[in-house]
N, C-alpha and C positions, 0 to 999 in steps of 0.2 A: 477922658480917662475913666476906667471902671473902678468900682470900690470892691476890694477883696474882703469878703467876710470869713472865708475859710480856705486855706490852701490845702489841696489834696495831696495824697501820698504818691500818686503815680500819674502818668499821662493816660487819660481816658480816650476811648474811641468814639464815645457817644456824647451828645450834648442835649440838655433839656433847657428850653427858653420859656420862661413864664412871664406873661405880661400882666401888670398890675393896673386894672382900670380905676377910674376916679373914685368910685364909691367903695373900694376895698378897705376894710378896717383892720384893726389889729387881730381880731378873732379869725377873720377869713384867712389872713396870711399865715397865722400860727397853725391853723388846721391844715392848710395846704402843705406847709413845710413838714409838719409832724407826720402826715400820711406819706409824703414823698420819701422821707428818710426810711420809714418802716416798710415801704413797698420794695425796697432793694434796688431801686433805680440808681441811687447814689453810689452803689458799690461798683458801677460800671460806667457812670456818666458824670460829667461836670454839669453844674447848674448856673444859668444866668437869669437874673430877675431884671425885667425891664420896667422902669418907673417913669411916670409922666413928668417928674421934676426932681431936682436934687434935694429939695426940702422933704419930699415924700420918702426918698431913699434914706435920708438922715433920720427921719421920724421913725422908720421901721427897723433901723439898724439893730436896736437892742433886741427886738423880737427874733430876728434872724440869728443873732449870736446866742441868745438863750436856747433856741431850738437846736442849734448845732451842739451846744454843750450838753443839753439833755439827751441828745442822740448818742453822744460819746459815752455818757454814763450808762445808758441802756445797754449798749453793746458790751461794755466792760462788765456790767452786772451779769449778763448772760454767760459771759466767758468765765468769770470767777465762780459763779454758782454751779457751772457744769463740770468744772475740773478739767476741761479740755477746751480746745479752740472753738468756741461758738456753741450755740444750742438752738434747736428748732422747737418753737412753741406753737403747737397746733391750735391751742385755744385762742391766743392773741394773734395768730396768723403772722408771726414775725420770725423770720429765719436769720439769725445772726451769723450763721456759718458762711454766708455769701460774702461777708466783710472780712473774713480771715482766709488769706491765700498764701500758699507756700511759694518759695522761690526767692530770687535775688530782688532786692528793693530797686525799683525803677528810679531813674534820674528825675529829679523834680523839674517841672517846667511851669511857667505861668501860661495861662490860656490866651493871653493877649500881650502885646508889647515885647520888650526885651527880656531875656532870661535874667533871673535874679540869683546871685551867688552869695548873698549874705546869710547870716544866721537869723532865725525868726524869733521875734520877741513874744509872740502869742504863746501862752503856756499850753493851751489845748493843742495847737499845732505841734509844739515841741514834743509833747507826750506821744502824739500819733507818730512822729518821725522816729521815735525810739524803737518801734516795732517793725520788723521786716515782714510781718504777716497781715497786719490790719490795713485794709485798703479802702479808700473813699475818695470821692471827687471833690473838686473845688466848688465854692459858692461865690459868685461875683454879681454885683449889681451895676447896671448901666442906666444913665439918664437919657431919655429920648432927645433932649435938647442938645446933648453932646453928639448924638448920632445923626440927628436931623435938625441942625441948628436953624435952618430957614423955614422949618415947618412946611414942607413941600406941598401939602394939600390945602394950606391956608387960603390960597387964591381961588380955590374951587368950592370951599365950604365956609359958612359963617363960623361954625364951631367944629373943630376936628377932634372927635373923641379918641381915646387911647385905643379903642377897638379897631380904628382905621389907621391911626398914625403909626401904629406898630409896623404896618406893612412898608412904610417909608424908612423904617429903622433897621429892619432885618437885613437888607443887602449890605448896609454899612457895617452892621454888627458882625455878620458872618465873614466879611472881608477883613475886619480888623483883628479878629482872633488869630493868634500866632499859629496854633495847631490846626491841622486839617482833620476835622472830625469825619468819621465815616457815616454816622447816622445822626439825624437831628429831629427833635420833637418840639413843636410849638404848642404851648398850653395856656389855658386861661386860669389864672390863680383863683379867681372867685368861684367859678362854676365847674371846676374839675377837681376830682380827687383820684389819685393813682393808687389802687389797691394792690397792684402787681406791676411787673415790668412790661409795659406794652411794646417796647422797642424790639422785643423778641420776634415780633411779627415781620419786621423789615430787615433784620440783620443778615438774612441769607438772600436778600434781593439786590438788584443792581443799584449803583449809586444814583441813577436817574429816577428811581421809583418814588412814588408818593402814595401814602396810604390815607384814604379819606373815609370818614364815617358819615353816614346819612342820618338825619334826624328822623325820629319816629313821628308819624303823622297822628294827630289827635282826631277823634271821631267828631262828627257833627255835620249838619247840612252845609254850612258855610265852607268848611274845609273840604267837603266832598266836591263842591262846585269848583273850588280852587284847584283841586286835584285833577278834575276833568280838563280845566283850562291849561294847566301846565303839562298834562299828559306824562311824558317820560322824564320831565325835569324833577329833580329831587333837591330838597333843602339839605345843605351840608352843615354838619356840626363843626363850626370853626373853632370850638373850644379845644380841639386836639387834632393836630395834623402832623404826620411824621413820615419819614422816608430817608432815602439816601441824601447826603449833603448836597450833591449836585441837583437833585430833584427839588429839594426844598428851596434852594437859591432861585431856581427857575420859577417856581411857584410864587415866590415873594415878588419877583420882578413882574410877573404876569398879573398878580393881584393888584399891584400899584397902578399898572396901566389900566386895568379894568375899573378900578375905583374912579380914576380921572375920567374915563369914558362915560361912566354912569352919572357922574355929577354934571357933566356937560350936557347931558340929555334932560336934566331937571331945570325948570325955569327958575325955581327958587334955590338959593344956596342953603338948603336945609340938610340935616344929616340923613344919610342913606344907610340902609342895613347892609 
């Protein structure tokens, strides 16, 4: 079962999944969430945080809730100070207008499990529900032990880091969610900051599409020799992967198979990159 940190105001088409690796501390998570909210992504996407344990999820719950509340205050501040619905601030690069949309209020849905028809006790959520214009996505946390209880890669590695175990969790996570999202982004909470909405690059592409970024090569003789050996092979930036929901599901399954294949080729059960 997932932990709901914030219920959104409408059913979103996009999903952001952020995995929290072992050495992420409070400052890393707070910075990721703060920039995520201000990027505008949460006006069009729900967010799922993937934790390595339930204790880690509980430990960071207050950080997530504080950043949610801080975000609501920021949006309302811009709205109140502008005298109209939203304000664009070029200095802070924050556009609050994208969180204010006209039209009828959508029917609320949970992003996993059964529909909920009760009233919500959270005051922040209740305030958001009063407006038919303010729109934002849900924020939910999942524990990998609930998604991958048997730790599928444990038989192949002595230690399975979160950077690898997440691939065993994605297929279960995407299958458990109630809603069918059109676009999905997989992101690294520690090493990634979203300054804008990158999903705009894939919204007009097919459901099978996957958008992959290559890492920039550093200079040096050693790297030059490696470059000559690999020839056309490129290092992929696994900190951000996005595309159509179908494409991301296929990528997750393929990555899990590839990780198993790579570990079986190693004599020692040590971690692989």
